[in-house]
All heavy atoms as an XYZ file, in Angstrom:
622
protein
N      72.693     89.439    129.488
C      71.546     88.595    129.644
C      70.304     89.372    129.239
O      70.092     90.496    129.654
C      71.466     88.131    131.090
C      70.321     87.225    131.384
S      70.529     86.602    133.067
C      69.221     85.466    133.115
N      69.459     88.741    128.420
C      68.271     89.456    127.958
C      67.048     89.112    128.841
O      67.022     88.082    129.498
C      68.001     89.113    126.512
O      67.724     87.769    126.334
N      66.078     89.967    128.803
C      64.879     89.787    129.600
C      64.027     88.626    129.042
O      64.027     88.355    127.854
C      64.071     91.068    129.583
N      63.262     87.999    129.946
C      62.357     86.940    129.541
C      61.001     87.564    129.272
O      60.240     87.883    130.205
C      62.288     85.857    130.664
C      63.554     85.046    130.707
C      64.676     85.514    131.366
C      63.621     83.856    130.020
C      65.838     84.774    131.390
C      64.815     83.114    130.017
C      65.902     83.581    130.700
O      67.072     82.845    130.701
N      60.707     87.777    127.996
C      59.540     88.549    127.643
C      58.615     87.866    126.656
O      57.508     88.319    126.433
C      59.952     89.922    127.060
C      60.846     89.711    125.841
C      60.626     90.796    128.077
C      61.165     90.965    125.050
N      59.039     86.765    126.042
C      58.242     86.129    124.991
C      57.574     84.889    125.581
O      58.246     83.959    126.046
C      59.113     85.712    123.793
C      58.316     85.045    122.715
C      59.859     86.922    123.256
N      56.243     84.818    125.587
C      55.551     83.647    126.122
C      55.976     82.365    125.418
O      56.172     82.343    124.183
C      54.074     83.945    125.846
C      53.987     85.420    125.655
C      55.312     85.818    125.045
N      56.117     81.298    126.178
C      56.524     80.015    125.637
C      55.559     79.517    124.572
O      55.947     78.749    123.670
C      56.735     78.974    126.754
C      55.415     78.505    127.309
C      57.549     77.801    126.259
N      54.321     79.974    124.610
C      53.360     79.553    123.594
C      53.830     79.896    122.187
O      53.490     79.221    121.233
C      51.987     80.180    123.908
C      50.865     79.688    123.005
C      50.639     78.170    123.133
O      50.659     77.614    124.236
N      50.478     77.489    122.013
N      54.613     80.950    122.083
C      55.165     81.321    120.777
C      55.982     80.142    120.208
O      55.870     79.783    119.047
C      56.046     82.575    120.910
C      56.667     83.011    119.609
C      56.029     83.897    118.774
C      57.931     82.528    119.229
C      56.594     84.300    117.591
C      58.496     82.926    118.030
C      57.841     83.807    117.236
O      58.387     84.183    116.050
N      56.833     79.549    121.040
C      57.663     78.430    120.611
C      56.791     77.223    120.309
O      57.082     76.504    119.335
C      58.707     78.094    121.686
N      55.766     76.987    121.101
C      54.883     75.851    120.874
C      54.207     76.017    119.506
O      54.109     75.066    118.735
C      53.830     75.754    121.999
C      52.781     74.693    121.691
C      54.539     75.448    123.332
N      53.726     77.207    119.201
C      53.123     77.450    117.895
C      54.102     77.250    116.759
O      53.772     76.679    115.728
C      52.555     78.887    117.802
C      51.354     79.109    118.657
O      50.764     78.174    119.193
N      50.967     80.348    118.832
N      55.327     77.681    116.962
C      56.360     77.521    115.943
C      56.687     76.066    115.708
O      56.891     75.624    114.562
C      57.606     78.340    116.278
C      58.686     78.395    115.204
C      58.114     78.896    113.862
C      59.834     79.316    115.669
N      56.723     75.276    116.776
C      56.946     73.837    116.655
C      55.885     73.231    115.751
O      56.172     72.433    114.848
C      56.968     73.126    118.030
C      56.864     71.643    117.890
C      58.220     73.512    118.796
N      54.626     73.625    115.968
C      53.517     73.100    115.142
C      53.678     73.497    113.659
O      53.469     72.694    112.779
C      52.185     73.580    115.681
C      51.796     72.898    116.953
O      52.308     71.804    117.256
O      50.934     73.440    117.678
N      54.047     74.764    113.445
C      54.226     75.251    112.067
C      55.347     74.489    111.392
O      55.251     74.108    110.206
C      54.506     76.762    112.070
C      55.010     77.231    110.713
C      53.256     77.519    112.464
N      56.420     74.221    112.103
C      57.592     73.575    111.505
C      57.364     72.118    111.147
O      58.130     71.520    110.371
C      58.804     73.725    112.416
C      59.250     75.193    112.584
S      59.638     76.011    111.022
C      61.138     75.183    110.574
N      56.297     71.535    111.641
C      55.954     70.150    111.270
C      55.671     70.050    109.770
O      55.974     69.026    109.142
C      54.744     69.671    112.046
C      55.055     69.418    113.512
C      53.800     69.026    114.265
C      54.141     68.865    115.748
N      52.913     68.606    116.536
N      55.186     71.139    109.167
C      54.918     71.100    107.734
C      56.217     70.984    106.917
O      56.178     70.644    105.744
C      54.124     72.325    107.283
C      54.923     73.592    107.193
C      54.200     74.785    106.637
N      52.875     74.957    107.108
C      51.827     75.335    106.341
N      52.009     75.624    105.082
N      50.635     75.480    106.868
N      57.336     71.294    107.562
C      58.648     71.207    106.905
C      59.414     69.967    107.361
O      60.604     69.848    107.060
C      59.477     72.456    107.202
C      58.787     73.741    106.759
C      58.129     74.537    107.689
C      58.810     74.137    105.432
C      57.484     75.715    107.297
C      58.194     75.303    105.050
C      57.518     76.083    105.977
O      56.895     77.241    105.599
N      58.767     69.100    108.097
C      59.399     67.905    108.641
C      60.591     68.219    109.535
O      61.597     67.511    109.548
C      59.825     66.928    107.518
C      58.616     66.375    106.768
O      57.600     66.079    107.425
O      58.716     66.252    105.532
N      60.490     69.320    110.264
C      61.532     69.738    111.204
C      61.148     69.242    112.570
O      59.998     69.484    113.036
C      61.685     71.258    111.194
C      62.633     71.727    112.288
C      62.177     71.749    109.849
N      62.044     68.557    113.259
C      61.768     68.033    114.578
C      61.910     69.130    115.643
O      62.563     70.156    115.401
C      62.710     66.881    114.959
O      64.050     67.394    115.076
C      62.668     65.761    113.906
N      61.335     68.863    116.790
C      61.463     69.791    117.920
C      62.930     69.972    118.274
O      63.398     71.089    118.496
C      60.699     69.284    119.153
C      60.923     70.193    120.349
C      59.225     69.150    118.850
N      63.655     68.873    118.298
C      65.081     68.929    118.669
C      65.860     69.790    117.664
O      66.723     70.573    118.058
C      65.657     67.487    118.683
C      65.132     66.668    119.825
C      63.741     66.041    119.548
O      63.263     66.092    118.401
O      63.143     65.548    120.539
N      65.570     69.688    116.395
C      66.252     70.528    115.390
C      65.908     72.006    115.626
O      66.784     72.848    115.577
C      65.834     70.131    113.976
C      66.368     68.811    113.511
C      65.756     68.451    112.172
O      64.539     68.392    112.012
N      66.621     68.190    111.185
N      64.643     72.273    115.814
C      64.228     73.666    115.989
C      64.822     74.298    117.239
O      65.237     75.458    117.234
C      62.685     73.740    116.059
C      62.084     75.134    116.176
C      62.473     75.993    114.961
C      60.584     75.053    116.320
N      64.899     73.527    118.315
C      65.420     74.068    119.589
C      66.945     74.051    119.674
O      67.502     74.614    120.620
C      64.841     73.279    120.739
C      63.336     73.307    120.923
C      62.910     72.519    122.145
C      62.795     74.734    120.989
N      67.601     73.450    118.694
C      69.070     73.368    118.721
C      69.734     74.718    118.905
O      69.399     75.701    118.226
N      70.668     74.785    119.849
C      71.453     75.986    120.125
C      70.626     77.208    120.525
O      71.042     78.337    120.315
C      72.371     76.362    118.937
C      73.346     75.267    118.623
O      73.994     74.737    119.526
N      73.488     74.916    117.363
N      69.438     76.971    121.086
C      68.604     78.068    121.583
C      68.661     78.211    123.089
O      68.259     79.236    123.629
C      67.135     77.907    121.170
O      66.614     76.719    121.825
C      66.947     77.817    119.680
N      69.105     77.146    123.761
C      69.068     77.161    125.225
C      67.694     76.800    125.774
O      67.442     76.880    126.981
N      66.783     76.378    124.900
C      65.445     75.985    125.322
C      65.386     74.469    125.376
O      65.666     73.781    124.411
C      64.392     76.498    124.304
C      64.496     77.998    124.092
C      62.991     76.083    124.765
C      63.686     78.504    122.911
N      64.988     73.958    126.540
C      64.832     72.521    126.708
C      63.446     72.102    126.238
O      62.474     72.834    126.455
C      65.017     72.141    128.171
C      66.392     72.461    128.743
C      67.497     71.615    128.123
O      67.206     70.475    127.749
O      68.631     72.117    128.025
N      63.349     70.924    125.644
C      62.072     70.461    125.112
C      60.974     70.451    126.182
O      59.855     70.862    125.901
C      62.253     69.056    124.534
C      61.033     68.497    123.868
C      61.332     67.144    123.264
C      60.069     66.529    122.639
N      60.322     65.230    122.081
N      61.270     70.029    127.365
C      60.237     69.939    128.431
C      59.754     71.340    128.852
O      58.660     71.476    129.386
C      60.719     69.149    129.617
C      61.884     69.743    130.388
C      63.235     69.256    129.861
O      63.342     68.765    128.742
N      64.275     69.399    130.673
N      60.503     72.373    128.572
C      60.118     73.758    128.910
C      58.853     74.150    128.134
O      58.071     74.985    128.578
C      61.254     74.718    128.631
C      60.975     76.143    128.957
C      60.837     76.525    130.277
C      60.827     77.084    127.981
C      60.559     77.830    130.609
C      60.550     78.412    128.273
C      60.407     78.785    129.597
N      58.664     73.538    126.975
C      57.490     73.872    126.146
C      56.194     73.458    126.810
O      55.139     73.928    126.415
C      57.619     73.177    124.768
C      58.821     73.560    123.936
C      58.814     72.790    122.634
C      58.905     75.048    123.699
N      56.277     72.593    127.836
C      55.086     72.141    128.552
C      54.669     73.106    129.654
O      53.638     72.895    130.318
C      55.325     70.767    129.135
C      55.521     69.714    128.075
O      54.907     69.852    126.971
O      56.275     68.744    128.301
N      55.438     74.155    129.903
C      55.166     75.107    130.979
C      54.331     76.276    130.433
O      54.887     77.169    129.798
C      56.470     75.608    131.594
C      56.258     76.622    132.711
O      55.087     76.925    133.039
O      57.273     77.120    133.229
N      53.026     76.283    130.646
C      52.188     77.329    130.045
C      52.506     78.731    130.625
O      52.120     79.724    129.995
C      50.773     76.906    130.417
C      50.919     76.022    131.627
C      52.269     75.342    131.452
N      53.196     78.812    131.745
C      53.525     80.086    132.347
C      54.957     80.526    132.043
O      55.418     81.526    132.535
C      53.349     80.035    133.861
C      51.899     79.736    134.247
O      51.007     80.296    133.596
O      51.693     78.959    135.192
N      55.647     79.755    131.181
C      57.044     80.041    130.850
C      57.204     81.176    129.880
O      56.301     81.515    129.119
N      58.418     81.767    129.929
C      58.776     82.837    129.016
C      60.140     82.560    128.434
O      61.022     82.033    129.093
C      58.784     84.193    129.723
C      57.411     84.727    129.980
C      56.725     84.350    131.125
C      56.834     85.589    129.094
C      55.447     84.836    131.349
C      55.537     86.089    129.329
C      54.857     85.723    130.479
N      60.325     82.968    127.175
C      61.623     82.883    126.497
C      62.342     84.213    126.636
O      61.707     85.265    126.665
C      61.442     82.580    125.025
C      60.586     81.404    124.590
C      60.431     81.400    123.087
C      61.189     80.123    125.101
N      63.657     84.144    126.647
C      64.408     85.407    126.593
C      64.416     85.903    125.173
O      64.118     85.174    124.217
C      65.835     85.157    127.091
O      66.573     84.414    126.104
N      64.751     87.148    125.008
C      64.844     87.725    123.660
C      65.908     86.975    122.850
O      65.701     86.725    121.653
C      65.182     89.214    123.739
C      65.143     89.904    122.405
C      63.755     89.918    121.751
O      62.724     89.745    122.400
N      63.728     90.100    120.450
N      67.016     86.610    123.480
C      68.065     85.835    122.770
C      67.540     84.464    122.293
O      67.824     84.032    121.186
C      69.286     85.646    123.649
C      70.030     86.933    123.922
O      69.845     87.909    123.142
O      70.787     86.984    124.909
N      66.789     83.783    123.164
C      66.198     82.507    122.782
C      65.201     82.663    121.633
O      65.179     81.874    120.720
C      65.515     81.834    123.987
C      66.475     81.376    125.031
C      65.774     80.939    126.317
O      64.766     81.556    126.723
N      66.265     79.902    126.942
N      64.421     83.718    121.727
C      63.438     84.010    120.710
C      64.121     84.225    119.341
O      63.712     83.657    118.321
C      62.645     85.258    121.142
C      61.623     85.721    120.176
N      61.561     87.033    119.760
C      60.649     85.074    119.497
C      60.574     87.168    118.904
N      60.013     86.012    118.732
N      65.162     85.041    119.341
C      65.881     85.319    118.086
C      66.526     84.052    117.528
O      66.518     83.827    116.316
C      66.891     86.429    118.291
C      66.308     87.794    118.585
C      67.418     88.793    118.930
C      65.441     88.287    117.448
N      67.097     83.216    118.413
C      67.732     81.968    117.971
C      66.689     81.016    117.377
O      66.934     80.339    116.380
C      68.457     81.315    119.136
N      65.523     81.000    117.985
C      64.413     80.149    117.502
C      63.983     80.591    116.104
O      63.816     79.762    115.206
C      63.264     80.257    118.486
C      62.185     79.199    118.449
C      62.758     77.826    118.777
C      61.081     79.557    119.412
N      63.845     81.868    115.897
C      63.463     82.400    114.589
C      64.535     82.083    113.558
O      64.225     81.666    112.419
C      63.217     83.918    114.661
C      61.967     84.211    115.496
C      63.079     84.518    113.284
C      61.786     85.654    115.829
N      65.796     82.269    113.917
C      66.897     81.975    113.005
C      66.882     80.498    112.612
O      67.060     80.147    111.426
C      68.238     82.316    113.640
N      66.649     79.593    113.573
C      66.565     78.168    113.266
C      65.410     77.900    112.320
O      65.562     77.130    111.338
C      66.398     77.358    114.537
C      67.683     77.190    115.312
O      68.754     77.632    114.899
N      67.567     76.613    116.497
N      64.250     78.490    112.566
C      63.097     78.239    111.714
C      63.353     78.699    110.303
O      63.031     77.981    109.337
C      61.861     78.955    112.284
N      63.923     79.857    110.129
C      64.249     80.335    108.783
C      65.240     79.438    108.090
O      65.078     79.124    106.908
C      64.772     81.765    108.858
C      63.684     82.756    109.286
C      64.170     84.141    109.352
N      64.555     84.574    108.003
C      65.233     85.669    107.740
N      65.627     86.477    108.721
N      65.547     85.999    106.517
N      66.281     79.032    108.806
C      67.300     78.181    108.204
C      66.779     76.813    107.851
O      67.016     76.300    106.762
C      68.503     78.081    109.181
C      69.610     77.168    108.709
C      70.686     77.078    109.741
C      71.712     76.062    109.309
N      72.692     75.796    110.377
N      66.059     76.200    108.807
C      65.582     74.841    108.584
C      64.445     74.740    107.581
O      64.356     73.747    106.850
C      65.144     74.229    109.938
C      66.269     74.016    110.935
C      65.713     73.762    112.324
C      67.185     72.875    110.504
N      63.609     75.713    107.507
C      62.475     75.676    106.565
C      62.915     76.073    105.150
O      62.356     75.597    104.191
C      61.354     76.596    107.019
O      61.723     77.972    106.865
N      63.897     76.970    105.080
C      64.310     77.549    103.817
C      63.118     78.128    103.043
O      63.072     78.090    101.825
C      65.068     76.531    102.988
C      66.366     76.101    103.651
C      67.269     75.324    102.753
O      67.019     75.144    101.555
N      68.362     74.868    103.317
N      62.162     78.635    103.821
C      60.973     79.219    103.223
C      60.841     80.659    103.741
O      60.636     80.874    104.934
C      59.745     78.416    103.646
C      58.458     78.911    103.037
O      58.441     79.983    102.385
O      57.417     78.218    103.214
N      60.901     81.639    102.855
C      60.782     83.022    103.304
C      59.422     83.359    103.882
O      59.266     84.336    104.574
C      61.066     83.845    102.057
C      60.917     82.920    100.914
C      61.129     81.534    101.432
N      58.435     82.504    103.661
C      57.070     82.737    104.172
C      56.810     82.048    105.505
O      55.697     82.075    106.001
C      56.036     82.286    103.141
N      57.805     81.457    106.102
C      57.563     80.741    107.370
C      56.975     81.638    108.442
O      56.130     81.224    109.219
C      58.856     80.005    107.875
C      59.908     81.007    108.349
C      58.553     79.037    108.959
N      57.370     82.884    108.474
C      56.810     83.836    109.443
C      55.320     84.091    109.190
O      54.552     84.279    110.139
N      54.930     84.074    107.940
C      53.506     84.253    107.627
C      52.697     83.065    108.129
O      51.609     83.235    108.660
C      53.300     84.417    106.109
C      53.905     85.674    105.509
C      53.768     85.663    104.008
C      53.255     86.910    106.115
N      53.221     81.874    107.946
C      52.522     80.696    108.442
C      52.411     80.729    109.955
O      51.398     80.328    110.527
C      53.221     79.406    107.990
C      53.168     79.173    106.496
C      54.295     79.031    105.733
C      51.904     79.147    105.828
C      54.245     78.837    104.357
C      51.844     78.940    104.465
C      52.994     78.799    103.746
O      52.930     78.613    102.391
N      53.459     81.208    110.601
C      53.416     81.326    112.068
C      52.307     82.330    112.454
O      51.503     82.062    113.371
C      54.758     81.758    112.616
C      54.799     82.000    114.141
C      54.422     80.723    114.885
C      56.136     82.514    114.563
N      52.282     83.437    111.793
C      51.264     84.447    112.098
C      49.870     83.929    111.892
O      48.976     84.208    112.688
N      49.669     83.165    110.840
C      48.334     82.604    110.577
C      47.938     81.556    111.593
O      46.738     81.291    111.785
C      48.278     82.017    109.159
C      48.332     83.091    108.070
S      48.099     82.468    106.351
C      49.056     80.990    106.263
N      48.906     80.940    112.244
C      48.621     79.898    113.217
C      48.235     80.436    114.582
O      47.773     79.697    115.436
C      49.839     78.971    113.380
O      50.827     79.592    114.176
N      48.425     81.698    114.794
C      48.203     82.290    116.133
C      46.834     82.950    116.173
O      46.340     83.472    115.192
C      49.294     83.314    116.427
C      50.655     82.608    116.387
C      51.766     83.490    116.773
N      51.670     83.690    118.227
C      52.326     84.618    118.853
N      53.123     85.449    118.201
N      52.237     84.748    120.135
N      46.252     82.954    117.353
C      44.983     83.648    117.532
C      45.234     84.915    118.380
O      46.293     85.076    118.993
C      43.922     82.737    118.169
C      44.366     82.180    119.477
O      44.993     82.877    120.277
N      44.019     80.919    119.745
N      44.315     85.772    118.377
C      44.493     87.080    119.037
C      44.909     86.955    120.514
O      45.840     87.609    120.936
C      43.219     87.956    118.884
C      42.942     88.254    117.428
C      43.345     89.232    119.713
C      44.045     89.040    116.738
N      44.280     86.094    121.323
C      44.696     86.002    122.746
C      46.148     85.522    122.934
O      46.745     85.780    123.943
C      43.740     85.012    123.346
C      42.532     85.054    122.469
C      43.077     85.342    121.095
N      46.744     84.848    121.916
C      48.104     84.349    122.081
C      49.141     85.383    121.747
O      50.338     85.152    121.888
C      48.314     83.088    121.241
O      48.390     83.424    119.860
N      48.726     86.560    121.277
C      49.663     87.597    120.902
C      50.167     88.309    122.061
O      50.386     88.645    122.901
C      49.048     88.561    119.903
C      48.638     87.954    118.587
C      47.895     88.983    117.733
C      49.780     87.409    117.815
């Protein structure tokens, strides 16, 4: 079991970025163990395993090697 260390806001930002690729929340969260309603918890954290699964889904579903750059551009300093 991995530690819960990644703020849920990371997933919320990624959901917004993935809209440019017409990827739904359900598709992005598939096989991550993250429930859609969990994204509404501002105090929530993702496990490292969930985080890695989320990134893998984003890369696969977007088929864009620059998806990580778009995610980085969407974040502000306090969300890091």
